[in-house]
C-alpha positions in Angstrom: 0.0 0.0 0.0 1.7 3.3 -1.1 1.9 6.0 1.5 -0.1 9.1 0.9 0.9 12.6 1.9 -1.8 14.6 3.5 -1.8 18.4 3.3 -3.7 20.7 5.7 -5.7 23.2 3.7 -8.3 25.6 5.1 -9.7 29.0 4.1 -7.1 29.8 1.4 -4.3 28.4 3.5 -2.2 25.5 2.4 0.7 23.9 4.3 2.7 23.7 1.1 2.2 27.4 0.4 3.4 28.2 3.9 6.5 26.1 3.4 7.2 27.7 0.0 6.7 31.2 1.5 9.1 30.4 4.4 11.7 29.2 1.9 11.4 32.4 -0.1 11.7 34.6 3.0 14.6 32.9 4.8 17.9 31.4 3.6 17.5 27.7 4.1 21.2 27.2 3.3 22.0 29.0 6.5 19.6 27.5 9.1 21.0 29.4 12.1 20.5 32.8 10.4 17.0 31.7 9.2 16.1 30.7 12.7 17.5 33.9 14.3 15.6 36.0 11.8 12.4 34.2 12.3 12.8 34.4 16.1 13.2 38.2 15.9 10.1 38.5 13.8 8.1 36.3 16.2 9.4 38.2 19.2 8.3 41.5 17.7 4.9 40.0 16.8 4.4 38.7 20.3 5.5 42.0 21.8 2.9 43.8 19.7 0.2 41.4 20.7 1.0 41.9 24.4 1.0 45.7 24.0 -2.5 45.6 22.3 -3.8 43.3 25.0 -2.5 45.5 27.8 -4.0 48.6 26.2 -7.3 46.9 25.8 -7.2 45.7 29.4 -6.5 49.2 30.6 -9.4 50.6 28.7 -11.7 48.0 30.1 -10.6 48.5 33.7 -10.6 52.3 33.5 -14.1 52.4 35.0 -15.8 53.9 31.9 -13.2 56.5 31.2 -13.0 56.7 27.4 -9.5 58.1 27.3 -6.9 55.8 25.7 -3.8 55.0 27.6 -0.6 56.0 25.7 2.1 53.4 25.0 5.7 54.2 25.8 8.1 54.5 22.9 10.5 51.9 24.2 12.3 49.8 21.7 13.3 46.2 22.1 17.0 45.7 21.3 17.1 42.0 21.9 15.4 39.0 23.3 15.7 36.8 26.3 16.5 33.1 25.6 14.0 30.7 27.1 17.0 28.6 28.2 18.6 31.3 30.3 18.3 31.3 34.0 
């Protein structure tokens, strides 16, 4: 019985398309650099998600005050390794 490859596809998303896109964006010949670049992008994305959640939480807990809390203009210059103590 030959093995069949199954591909996840849902709402205009295909696993193969995601793999092709990744290969176009990152140098697969240099996996360490590709990983580091991807890690930086995901760190920035996660940071933005936390900032949006914090702002939303502040608005909800402000007791009806419709003023928006301002975000600081801090920049992230690095990341913390999950293996560091």
